[in-house]
N, C-alpha and C positions, 0 to 999 in steps of 0.2 A: 263949618261943620257939614258933613255930607247929608244930603236930604233928597227925598223923592217926593215930588209935588203931588202925586196921585193920592196918597194917604197922609201927607205931611209927616212922613217917617224920617227920623234922623237918629244919629247915634254919636256918642262922645265917650271919651275914656271914663271908666268907672272911678268914682271918688269915694273917700271914706264915708261921706255923708249919705251915699247911696246904699250902704251895706244893709241897713234894716230892710229895705225893699228887696235887695238881692236874696237875703236869707229867707224872706217870706216866699218869694217865687221859687227858689231852689228847693225848699222843703216841700212845697206843694207838687213838685215834679218828680219826687224821689222814685216813684214806681217805674218811670221811664229812663232813669239814669243808671249808668253802670255802677256808680257808688250810691247806694240808697240810704246812707247815714243821714240822720237829722243833725243840723248844726244850730248852735245858739248864736246870738249876736256877738257875744264875747269871743267865741271861737272864730267867727268871721273877722272880727277886728284884729285878732292875733295873726290869722292867715294873711290878711291884707298887708299888715305891717311887715311881715317877714318874707312873704313870697313876692310881693309887688306884681300881682298878676296883670296880664294884658287882657282885661275884660272891658266891654263897652256897653254902657247903658243905652238901651233902645227906647226912644220916645216917639210919641205921636202928639202933635200939637204941643210939644213941650212937656207933656206928662209922661212919666215912666210907664212902659208897658212890658218890659222884659230886658234881656241882656244877651249879648254875644260873649262867649268865652273862647279863648284861644289857648292852645298848648302845643308842645312839641315843635317849637319854632326851630327851623334850620335855616339860618342865614346863608350858609354855604350852599345848600341845595335848593334854597328858595321855596320851601314848603312849610305848611302849618296845618294843624288840626283846628276845626271850629265846631261850635255847637251853639244853639240858641234855645233859651227858655223864656216862655211868655207867661205873664200873669194869667191866672185862671179865667179872669173876665175877658181876656183878649184872645183866647184860643178859638179856633174854628171860624175866624172872620177874615181869613186871607192876609193877615198882617205879616206873617212869616214869609209868605209868598212875595210880598212887596219888599220886605226888609232884606231877605237873603241876597237878591241881586245887587242891591245897593252896597251891602257889606262886602260881597265878593268883588265888586268893581273896585272898592277901596283897597282890598288885599292885592288884587292883580295889577291894577294900574298905579296906585300911589305907593304901595309897599313892594311892588315888583315881584310878587310871589309867582312861581311857575306852577305850583300844584297846591290845591286845598283839599284836605281829606276830612272825613268825619266817620264816626261809628254810631250805629243805632242798634238797639236790641230788637230781636226778631218779632216781638209782640207789639212794637210801635209802628203799626201799619200806616196810620195817617202820615207820620214823618217820612216813611219810605216813599209813599206816593208823592209827597212834596219834593223830596230830593230828586226823584226821577223827572218830575215835571219841570224843575228849574235847571236841569242839565247835568246833574251828578250821574256817575256811572258806577255800577256795582263792581268793585275791584276784588273783593274776597270775603271770606267768611272765617271768623274765629269760632270754631265749633265748640258748643257747650261751654262758653267762656264765663258766664255769670250765673251764679246760683241765686235763685229768687223763689221764695215760698216753697222750698223743698224740691224744686226742679231746676234743671240747667237750661239756659237760653243761649242761642247763638248770638254773636255780635257781628253785624254786617258792616263791612268797610266800603264806603263810597268815596269817590274822589272826582275832582274836576281839574283839568289842565287849563292854563291860561288860554291856549289856543281854542279849546272847546268852549270856554266862556265867551270869548270874542265872537266865535261863529254862532253860538246859540242866541246871543243878543244882538247880532248884526253890528257889532262895534268894529270900527275900522273900515267899514264900507262907505262909499260916497254918501249915501243917505242912510244913516244908521236908524234902525227901527227903535222904537221906544225901549228903554231899559226894562220896564215892567210891562208885560203883555196883559191885556184885559181879558 
């Protein structure tokens, strides 16, 4: 199981037993998500059984703290979309900053992706700062894409190429710098 020693962060494939936690976290993040619907555990169970999503439970010292979601997989083009949602008690502690590079390394090195993309709503400034800090590049803007509370919001597209990840984290150099910078 992939792990980062600095905060004892790891992830594994999401299992049906993880769904109550996922629903709790997802519903608490609705204001920042493109789809702000609230879901019940029953709906989550049906979704999990029919869609078979490629989601990954994020843990710290073995306890769940959030999850990574993936979508829009293209094996032919070697690209994927990602997102991460953390439990409310785990936000603002630098855990996403530790977890993202670990997950990106998994995608780029183990699954051999060439490009990882994500979208973020314009009002989620902390997430945008994080994405820029860890090496994502603003690729484009879907103007007035999402209606929220009677107004329209832009959806910003960020991406990272495998070569950019490797350069940003010094991977492949003789003395690679640590995966997670302090």
